[in-house]
PDB file of N, CA, C, O and CB in Angstrom:
ATOM      1  N   MET A   1      20.554  61.590 125.412  1.00  0.00           N
ATOM      2  CA  MET A   1      20.390  61.397 123.818  1.00  0.00           C
ATOM      3  C   MET A   1      20.712  59.728 123.589  1.00  0.00           C
ATOM      4  O   MET A   1      19.876  58.875 123.290  1.00  0.00           O
ATOM      5  CB  MET A   1      21.647  62.512 122.841  1.00  0.00           C
ATOM      6  N   ASN A   2      22.066  59.537 123.802  1.00  0.00           N
ATOM      7  CA  ASN A   2      22.703  58.524 123.725  1.00  0.00           C
ATOM      8  C   ASN A   2      21.934  57.223 123.544  1.00  0.00           C
ATOM      9  O   ASN A   2      22.154  56.409 122.648  1.00  0.00           O
ATOM     10  CB  ASN A   2      23.434  58.551 124.716  1.00  0.00           C
ATOM     11  N   GLU A   3      21.096  57.125 124.402  1.00  0.00           N
ATOM     12  CA  GLU A   3      20.267  55.803 124.973  1.00  0.00           C
ATOM     13  C   GLU A   3      19.366  55.498 123.406  1.00  0.00           C
ATOM     14  O   GLU A   3      19.275  54.345 122.985  1.00  0.00           O
ATOM     15  CB  GLU A   3      18.975  56.273 126.691  1.00  0.00           C
ATOM     16  N   ILE A   4      18.814  56.543 122.736  1.00  0.00           N
ATOM     17  CA  ILE A   4      18.187  56.441 121.953  1.00  0.00           C
ATOM     18  C   ILE A   4      18.849  55.985 120.607  1.00  0.00           C
ATOM     19  O   ILE A   4      18.135  55.443 119.763  1.00  0.00           O
ATOM     20  CB  ILE A   4      17.601  57.424 122.030  1.00  0.00           C
ATOM     21  N   LEU A   5      19.843  56.131 120.431  1.00  0.00           N
ATOM     22  CA  LEU A   5      20.892  55.641 119.028  1.00  0.00           C
ATOM     23  C   LEU A   5      20.476  54.258 118.637  1.00  0.00           C
ATOM     24  O   LEU A   5      20.233  53.312 119.387  1.00  0.00           O
ATOM     25  CB  LEU A   5      22.732  55.532 119.407  1.00  0.00           C
ATOM     26  N   GLU A   6      20.436  54.306 117.328  1.00  0.00           N
ATOM     27  CA  GLU A   6      20.501  52.872 116.529  1.00  0.00           C
ATOM     28  C   GLU A   6      21.276  52.852 115.670  1.00  0.00           C
ATOM     29  O   GLU A   6      21.572  53.920 115.133  1.00  0.00           O
ATOM     30  CB  GLU A   6      19.411  52.395 115.894  1.00  0.00           C
ATOM     31  N   PRO A   7      21.801  51.780 115.291  1.00  0.00           N
ATOM     32  CA  PRO A   7      22.449  51.388 113.742  1.00  0.00           C
ATOM     33  C   PRO A   7      21.910  52.316 112.735  1.00  0.00           C
ATOM     34  O   PRO A   7      20.705  52.511 112.574  1.00  0.00           O
ATOM     35  CB  PRO A   7      22.041  49.797 113.180  1.00  0.00           C
ATOM     36  N   GLY A   8      22.866  52.889 112.053  1.00  0.00           N
ATOM     37  CA  GLY A   8      22.142  53.697 110.855  1.00  0.00           C
ATOM     38  C   GLY A   8      21.948  54.856 111.293  1.00  0.00           C
ATOM     39  O   GLY A   8      22.016  55.720 110.419  1.00  0.00           O
ATOM     40  N   MET A   9      21.722  55.231 112.368  1.00  0.00           N
ATOM     41  CA  MET A   9      21.383  56.860 112.667  1.00  0.00           C
ATOM     42  C   MET A   9      22.792  57.896 112.280  1.00  0.00           C
ATOM     43  O   MET A   9      23.961  57.555 112.461  1.00  0.00           O
ATOM     44  CB  MET A   9      20.976  57.056 114.587  1.00  0.00           C
ATOM     45  N   LEU A  10      22.384  59.074 111.774  1.00  0.00           N
ATOM     46  CA  LEU A  10      23.711  59.817 111.473  1.00  0.00           C
ATOM     47  C   LEU A  10      24.080  60.632 112.877  1.00  0.00           C
ATOM     48  O   LEU A  10      23.124  60.928 113.594  1.00  0.00           O
ATOM     49  CB  LEU A  10      23.515  60.948 110.073  1.00  0.00           C
ATOM     50  N   VAL A  11      25.316  60.981 113.270  1.00  0.00           N
ATOM     51  CA  VAL A  11      25.209  61.731 114.286  1.00  0.00           C
ATOM     52  C   VAL A  11      26.900  62.614 114.426  1.00  0.00           C
ATOM     53  O   VAL A  11      27.935  62.045 114.079  1.00  0.00           O
ATOM     54  CB  VAL A  11      24.694  60.671 115.581  1.00  0.00           C
ATOM     55  N   ARG A  12      26.882  63.827 114.903  1.00  0.00           N
ATOM     56  CA  ARG A  12      28.067  64.299 114.940  1.00  0.00           C
ATOM     57  C   ARG A  12      28.729  64.324 116.532  1.00  0.00           C
ATOM     58  O   ARG A  12      27.990  64.548 117.490  1.00  0.00           O
ATOM     59  CB  ARG A  12      27.944  65.638 114.266  1.00  0.00           C
ATOM     60  N   ASN A  13      29.762  64.145 116.655  1.00  0.00           N
ATOM     61  CA  ASN A  13      30.364  64.579 117.923  1.00  0.00           C
ATOM     62  C   ASN A  13      30.790  65.816 118.387  1.00  0.00           C
ATOM     63  O   ASN A  13      31.912  66.212 118.072  1.00  0.00           O
ATOM     64  CB  ASN A  13      31.272  64.005 118.065  1.00  0.00           C
ATOM     65  N   PRO A  14      29.829  66.697 119.313  1.00  0.00           N
ATOM     66  CA  PRO A  14      30.208  67.936 119.462  1.00  0.00           C
ATOM     67  C   PRO A  14      31.820  68.277 119.849  1.00  0.00           C
ATOM     68  O   PRO A  14      32.471  69.258 119.490  1.00  0.00           O
ATOM     69  CB  PRO A  14      29.303  68.401 120.427  1.00  0.00           C
ATOM     70  N   LYS A  15      32.222  67.216 120.644  1.00  0.00           N
ATOM     71  CA  LYS A  15      33.828  67.743 120.901  1.00  0.00           C
ATOM     72  C   LYS A  15      34.975  67.677 119.890  1.00  0.00           C
ATOM     73  O   LYS A  15      36.054  68.269 119.911  1.00  0.00           O
ATOM     74  CB  LYS A  15      34.421  66.961 122.006  1.00  0.00           C
ATOM     75  N   ALA A  16      34.438  66.743 118.930  1.00  0.00           N
ATOM     76  CA  ALA A  16      35.494  66.905 117.899  1.00  0.00           C
ATOM     77  C   ALA A  16      34.639  67.159 116.678  1.00  0.00           C
ATOM     78  O   ALA A  16      34.146  66.119 116.241  1.00  0.00           O
ATOM     79  CB  ALA A  16      36.519  65.594 117.737  1.00  0.00           C
ATOM     80  N   PRO A  17      34.350  68.175 116.054  1.00  0.00           N
ATOM     81  CA  PRO A  17      33.459  68.478 114.997  1.00  0.00           C
ATOM     82  C   PRO A  17      33.983  68.383 113.310  1.00  0.00           C
ATOM     83  O   PRO A  17      33.385  68.466 112.237  1.00  0.00           O
ATOM     84  CB  PRO A  17      33.028  69.900 115.352  1.00  0.00           C
ATOM     85  N   ASP A  18      35.742  68.114 113.795  1.00  0.00           N
ATOM     86  CA  ASP A  18      35.973  68.336 112.484  1.00  0.00           C
ATOM     87  C   ASP A  18      36.039  66.717 111.825  1.00  0.00           C
ATOM     88  O   ASP A  18      36.333  66.551 110.642  1.00  0.00           O
ATOM     89  CB  ASP A  18      37.391  69.300 112.322  1.00  0.00           C
ATOM     90  N   TRP A  19      35.765  65.703 112.631  1.00  0.00           N
ATOM     91  CA  TRP A  19      35.347  64.374 112.327  1.00  0.00           C
ATOM     92  C   TRP A  19      34.132  64.391 111.523  1.00  0.00           C
ATOM     93  O   TRP A  19      34.076  63.329 110.903  1.00  0.00           O
ATOM     94  CB  TRP A  19      35.141  63.590 113.535  1.00  0.00           C
ATOM     95  N   GLY A  20      33.342  64.987 111.320  1.00  0.00           N
ATOM     96  CA  GLY A  20      32.533  65.229 110.495  1.00  0.00           C
ATOM     97  C   GLY A  20      31.256  64.191 110.770  1.00  0.00           C
ATOM     98  O   GLY A  20      31.239  63.691 111.895  1.00  0.00           O
ATOM     99  N   VAL A  21      30.095  63.787 109.775  1.00  0.00           N
ATOM    100  CA  VAL A  21      29.320  63.314 110.339  1.00  0.00           C
ATOM    101  C   VAL A  21      29.528  61.903 110.217  1.00  0.00           C
ATOM    102  O   VAL A  21      30.209  61.438 109.303  1.00  0.00           O
ATOM    103  CB  VAL A  21      28.270  63.796 110.032  1.00  0.00           C
ATOM    104  N   GLY A  22      28.791  60.964 111.381  1.00  0.00           N
ATOM    105  CA  GLY A  22      28.857  59.431 111.764  1.00  0.00           C
ATOM    106  C   GLY A  22      27.922  58.861 111.600  1.00  0.00           C
ATOM    107  O   GLY A  22      26.835  59.375 111.864  1.00  0.00           O
ATOM    108  N   GLN A  23      28.025  57.648 111.125  1.00  0.00           N
ATOM    109  CA  GLN A  23      27.182  56.363 111.245  1.00  0.00           C
ATOM    110  C   GLN A  23      27.189  55.595 112.542  1.00  0.00           C
ATOM    111  O   GLN A  23      28.160  54.981 112.984  1.00  0.00           O
ATOM    112  CB  GLN A  23      27.617  55.411 110.230  1.00  0.00           C
ATOM    113  N   VAL A  24      26.043  55.691 113.084  1.00  0.00           N
ATOM    114  CA  VAL A  24      25.812  54.595 114.158  1.00  0.00           C
ATOM    115  C   VAL A  24      26.232  53.254 113.529  1.00  0.00           C
ATOM    116  O   VAL A  24      25.846  52.858 112.429  1.00  0.00           O
ATOM    117  CB  VAL A  24      24.213  54.520 114.658  1.00  0.00           C
ATOM    118  N   GLN A  25      27.062  52.608 114.349  1.00  0.00           N
ATOM    119  CA  GLN A  25      27.144  51.089 113.705  1.00  0.00           C
ATOM    120  C   GLN A  25      26.642  50.189 114.794  1.00  0.00           C
ATOM    121  O   GLN A  25      26.062  49.200 114.345  1.00  0.00           O
ATOM    122  CB  GLN A  25      28.765  50.577 113.238  1.00  0.00           C
ATOM    123  N   SER A  26      26.721  50.276 116.480  1.00  0.00           N
ATOM    124  CA  SER A  26      26.377  49.550 117.266  1.00  0.00           C
ATOM    125  C   SER A  26      26.371  50.617 118.282  1.00  0.00           C
ATOM    126  O   SER A  26      26.965  51.693 118.201  1.00  0.00           O
ATOM    127  CB  SER A  26      27.104  48.361 117.380  1.00  0.00           C
ATOM    128  N   ARG A  27      25.321  50.018 119.653  1.00  0.00           N
ATOM    129  CA  ARG A  27      25.442  50.533 121.006  1.00  0.00           C
ATOM    130  C   ARG A  27      25.400  49.412 121.813  1.00  0.00           C
ATOM    131  O   ARG A  27      24.469  48.645 121.570  1.00  0.00           O
ATOM    132  CB  ARG A  27      24.407  51.521 121.403  1.00  0.00           C
ATOM    133  N   ILE A  28      26.041  49.151 122.576  1.00  0.00           N
ATOM    134  CA  ILE A  28      26.164  48.116 123.811  1.00  0.00           C
ATOM    135  C   ILE A  28      26.084  48.848 124.889  1.00  0.00           C
ATOM    136  O   ILE A  28      27.203  49.312 125.109  1.00  0.00           O
ATOM    137  CB  ILE A  28      27.455  47.267 123.925  1.00  0.00           C
ATOM    138  N   GLY A  29      25.219  49.235 125.782  1.00  0.00           N
ATOM    139  CA  GLY A  29      25.444  49.725 127.145  1.00  0.00           C
ATOM    140  C   GLY A  29      25.645  51.396 126.649  1.00  0.00           C
ATOM    141  O   GLY A  29      24.853  52.138 126.069  1.00  0.00           O
ATOM    142  N   ASP A  30      26.948  51.620 127.104  1.00  0.00           N
ATOM    143  CA  ASP A  30      27.563  53.271 127.124  1.00  0.00           C
ATOM    144  C   ASP A  30      28.463  52.817 125.609  1.00  0.00           C
ATOM    145  O   ASP A  30      28.795  53.658 124.774  1.00  0.00           O
ATOM    146  CB  ASP A  30      28.877  53.902 128.983  1.00  0.00           C
ATOM    147  N   LYS A  31      28.612  52.060 125.546  1.00  0.00           N
ATOM    148  CA  LYS A  31      29.946  52.168 124.111  1.00  0.00           C
ATOM    149  C   LYS A  31      29.262  52.088 122.974  1.00  0.00           C
ATOM    150  O   LYS A  31      28.700  51.092 122.519  1.00  0.00           O
ATOM    151  CB  LYS A  31      31.213  50.817 123.930  1.00  0.00           C
ATOM    152  N   ILE A  32      29.345  53.574 122.351  1.00  0.00           N
ATOM    153  CA  ILE A  32      28.838  53.595 120.734  1.00  0.00           C
ATOM    154  C   ILE A  32      29.748  53.560 119.589  1.00  0.00           C
ATOM    155  O   ILE A  32      30.587  54.415 119.306  1.00  0.00           O
ATOM    156  CB  ILE A  32      28.104  54.822 120.436  1.00  0.00           C
ATOM    157  N   THR A  33      29.473  52.408 118.924  1.00  0.00           N
ATOM    158  CA  THR A  33      30.864  52.300 117.686  1.00  0.00           C
ATOM    159  C   THR A  33      30.277  53.758 116.650  1.00  0.00           C
ATOM    160  O   THR A  33      29.107  54.137 116.604  1.00  0.00           O
ATOM    161  CB  THR A  33      30.853  50.187 116.398  1.00  0.00           C
ATOM    162  N   VAL A  34      30.999  54.143 116.183  1.00  0.00           N
ATOM    163  CA  VAL A  34      30.182  55.186 114.885  1.00  0.00           C
ATOM    164  C   VAL A  34      31.547  55.374 114.061  1.00  0.00           C
ATOM    165  O   VAL A  34      32.673  55.568 114.517  1.00  0.00           O
ATOM    166  CB  VAL A  34      29.337  57.102 115.511  1.00  0.00           C
ATOM    167  N   ASN A  35      31.047  55.237 112.417  1.00  0.00           N
ATOM    168  CA  ASN A  35      32.013  55.374 111.542  1.00  0.00           C
ATOM    169  C   ASN A  35      31.697  56.895 110.807  1.00  0.00           C
ATOM    170  O   ASN A  35      30.802  57.223 110.027  1.00  0.00           O
ATOM    171  CB  ASN A  35      32.016  54.054 110.560  1.00  0.00           C
ATOM    172  N   PHE A  36      32.777  57.639 111.375  1.00  0.00           N
ATOM    173  CA  PHE A  36      33.033  58.717 110.742  1.00  0.00           C
ATOM    174  C   PHE A  36      33.706  59.037 109.430  1.00  0.00           C
ATOM    175  O   PHE A  36      34.676  58.389 109.038  1.00  0.00           O
ATOM    176  CB  PHE A  36      33.520  59.210 111.467  1.00  0.00           C
ATOM    177  N   GLU A  37      33.137  60.130 108.695  1.00  0.00           N
ATOM    178  CA  GLU A  37      33.462  60.685 107.742  1.00  0.00           C
ATOM    179  C   GLU A  37      35.088  60.765 107.295  1.00  0.00           C
ATOM    180  O   GLU A  37      35.499  60.491 106.167  1.00  0.00           O
ATOM    181  CB  GLU A  37      32.867  61.776 107.954  1.00  0.00           C
ATOM    182  N   HIS A  38      35.980  61.232 108.511  1.00  0.00           N
ATOM    183  CA  HIS A  38      37.206  61.897 108.320  1.00  0.00           C
ATOM    184  C   HIS A  38      38.077  61.235 109.193  1.00  0.00           C
ATOM    185  O   HIS A  38      39.299  61.382 109.180  1.00  0.00           O
ATOM    186  CB  HIS A  38      37.167  63.353 108.550  1.00  0.00           C
ATOM    187  N   VAL A  39      37.369  60.412 110.051  1.00  0.00           N
ATOM    188  CA  VAL A  39      38.402  59.418 111.151  1.00  0.00           C
ATOM    189  C   VAL A  39      38.297  57.823 110.819  1.00  0.00           C
ATOM    190  O   VAL A  39      39.265  57.067 110.898  1.00  0.00           O
ATOM    191  CB  VAL A  39      37.832  59.584 112.977  1.00  0.00           C
ATOM    192  N   GLY A  40      37.168  57.478 110.491  1.00  0.00           N
ATOM    193  CA  GLY A  40      36.684  56.236 110.337  1.00  0.00           C
ATOM    194  C   GLY A  40      35.836  55.626 111.519  1.00  0.00           C
ATOM    195  O   GLY A  40      34.904  56.205 112.075  1.00  0.00           O
ATOM    196  N   LYS A  41      36.211  54.620 111.755  1.00  0.00           N
ATOM    197  CA  LYS A  41      35.577  53.921 112.981  1.00  0.00           C
ATOM    198  C   LYS A  41      35.829  54.400 114.356  1.00  0.00           C
ATOM    199  O   LYS A  41      37.010  54.310 114.691  1.00  0.00           O
ATOM    200  CB  LYS A  41      35.984  52.577 113.008  1.00  0.00           C
ATOM    201  N   GLN A  42      35.179  54.791 115.064  1.00  0.00           N
ATOM    202  CA  GLN A  42      35.917  55.177 116.782  1.00  0.00           C
ATOM    203  C   GLN A  42      34.562  54.380 117.507  1.00  0.00           C
ATOM    204  O   GLN A  42      33.486  54.155 116.952  1.00  0.00           O
ATOM    205  CB  GLN A  42      36.107  57.497 117.405  1.00  0.00           C
ATOM    206  N   VAL A  43      34.940  54.039 118.860  1.00  0.00           N
ATOM    207  CA  VAL A  43      34.099  53.721 119.858  1.00  0.00           C
ATOM    208  C   VAL A  43      34.276  54.787 121.181  1.00  0.00           C
ATOM    209  O   VAL A  43      35.144  55.115 121.991  1.00  0.00           O
ATOM    210  CB  VAL A  43      34.391  52.212 120.199  1.00  0.00           C
ATOM    211  N   ILE A  44      32.734  55.130 120.813  1.00  0.00           N
ATOM    212  CA  ILE A  44      32.676  56.400 121.958  1.00  0.00           C
ATOM    213  C   ILE A  44      31.927  55.889 123.544  1.00  0.00           C
ATOM    214  O   ILE A  44      30.869  55.326 123.825  1.00  0.00           O
ATOM    215  CB  ILE A  44      31.534  57.844 121.180  1.00  0.00           C
ATOM    216  N   ASP A  45      32.835  56.302 124.177  1.00  0.00           N
ATOM    217  CA  ASP A  45      32.205  55.915 125.411  1.00  0.00           C
ATOM    218  C   ASP A  45      30.998  57.535 126.093  1.00  0.00           C
ATOM    219  O   ASP A  45      31.245  58.581 126.693  1.00  0.00           O
ATOM    220  CB  ASP A  45      33.817  55.437 126.610  1.00  0.00           C
ATOM    221  N   GLY A  46      29.484  56.750 125.434  1.00  0.00           N
ATOM    222  CA  GLY A  46      28.851  57.653 126.182  1.00  0.00           C
ATOM    223  C   GLY A  46      28.545  58.110 127.288  1.00  0.00           C
ATOM    224  O   GLY A  46      27.843  59.122 127.301  1.00  0.00           O
ATOM    225  N   ARG A  47      28.976  57.507 128.553  1.00  0.00           N
ATOM    226  CA  ARG A  47      29.295  58.442 129.731  1.00  0.00           C
ATOM    227  C   ARG A  47      30.039  59.851 129.826  1.00  0.00           C
ATOM    228  O   ARG A  47      29.943  60.673 130.737  1.00  0.00           O
ATOM    229  CB  ARG A  47      29.989  57.718 130.492  1.00  0.00           C
ATOM    230  N   ARG A  48      30.921  59.938 128.488  1.00  0.00           N
ATOM    231  CA  ARG A  48      31.432  61.019 128.445  1.00  0.00           C
ATOM    232  C   ARG A  48      31.241  62.034 127.405  1.00  0.00           C
ATOM    233  O   ARG A  48      31.347  63.251 127.559  1.00  0.00           O
ATOM    234  CB  ARG A  48      32.454  60.770 128.561  1.00  0.00           C
ATOM    235  N   VAL A  49      30.916  61.332 126.207  1.00  0.00           N
ATOM    236  CA  VAL A  49      30.525  62.316 125.100  1.00  0.00           C
ATOM    237  C   VAL A  49      28.688  61.939 124.412  1.00  0.00           C
ATOM    238  O   VAL A  49      28.172  60.912 123.973  1.00  0.00           O
ATOM    239  CB  VAL A  49      31.932  62.049 123.704  1.00  0.00           C
ATOM    240  N   GLU A  50      28.210  63.255 124.612  1.00  0.00           N
ATOM    241  CA  GLU A  50      26.743  63.298 124.236  1.00  0.00           C
ATOM    242  C   GLU A  50      26.692  63.333 122.926  1.00  0.00           C
ATOM    243  O   GLU A  50      26.787  64.486 122.505  1.00  0.00           O
ATOM    244  CB  GLU A  50      25.961  64.412 124.761  1.00  0.00           C
ATOM    245  N   LEU A  51      26.563  62.406 121.985  1.00  0.00           N
ATOM    246  CA  LEU A  51      26.235  62.681 120.599  1.00  0.00           C
ATOM    247  C   LEU A  51      25.272  63.440 120.248  1.00  0.00           C
ATOM    248  O   LEU A  51      24.245  63.595 120.909  1.00  0.00           O
ATOM    249  CB  LEU A  51      26.013  61.716 119.991  1.00  0.00           C
ATOM    250  N   SER A  52      25.543  64.013 119.101  1.00  0.00           N
ATOM    251  CA  SER A  52      23.995  64.951 118.230  1.00  0.00           C
ATOM    252  C   SER A  52      23.312  64.458 117.120  1.00  0.00           C
ATOM    253  O   SER A  52      23.811  64.307 116.004  1.00  0.00           O
ATOM    254  CB  SER A  52      24.341  66.405 117.517  1.00  0.00           C
ATOM    255  N   LEU A  53      22.465  64.275 117.357  1.00  0.00           N
ATOM    256  CA  LEU A  53      21.889  63.512 116.245  1.00  0.00           C
ATOM    257  C   LEU A  53      22.151  64.320 114.971  1.00  0.00           C
ATOM    258  O   LEU A  53      22.721  65.405 115.088  1.00  0.00           O
ATOM    259  CB  LEU A  53      20.331  63.239 116.458  1.00  0.00           C
ATOM    260  N   VAL A  54      21.770  63.869 113.733  1.00  0.00           N
ATOM    261  CA  VAL A  54      21.754  64.886 112.455  1.00  0.00           C
ATOM    262  C   VAL A  54      20.466  64.409 111.871  1.00  0.00           C
ATOM    263  O   VAL A  54      20.199  63.211 111.780  1.00  0.00           O
ATOM    264  CB  VAL A  54      23.142  64.767 111.278  1.00  0.00           C
ATOM    265  N   ILE A  55      19.684  65.353 111.482  1.00  0.00           N
ATOM    266  CA  ILE A  55      18.496  65.190 111.164  1.00  0.00           C
ATOM    267  C   ILE A  55      18.512  65.638 109.784  1.00  0.00           C
ATOM    268  O   ILE A  55      19.038  66.747 109.686  1.00  0.00           O
ATOM    269  CB  ILE A  55      17.599  65.813 112.039  1.00  0.00           C
ATOM    270  N   GLU A  56      18.089  65.118 108.623  1.00  0.00           N
ATOM    271  CA  GLU A  56      18.340  65.289 107.143  1.00  0.00           C
ATOM    272  C   GLU A  56      16.982  65.519 106.598  1.00  0.00           C
ATOM    273  O   GLU A  56      16.058  64.720 106.752  1.00  0.00           O
ATOM    274  CB  GLU A  56      19.072  64.011 106.428  1.00  0.00           C
ATOM    275  N   GLY A  57      16.892  66.643 105.953  1.00  0.00           N
ATOM    276  CA  GLY A  57      15.771  66.885 105.364  1.00  0.00           C
ATOM    277  C   GLY A  57      15.471  67.799 104.571  1.00  0.00           C
ATOM    278  O   GLY A  57      14.333  67.865 104.107  1.00  0.00           O
TER     279      GLY A  57
END
């Protein structure tokens, strides 16, 4: 799923639900930079963590 992520998309880290919702800032290869509500900017290794897309509706 990480390969479809683009800047602006909203995601959650299922391994760290307390981080809250995050907005994708960039994705370069397997490195995904996300700005999360409760922990700020984090660089995620997409080979280790499969982020969940948040669908607003």
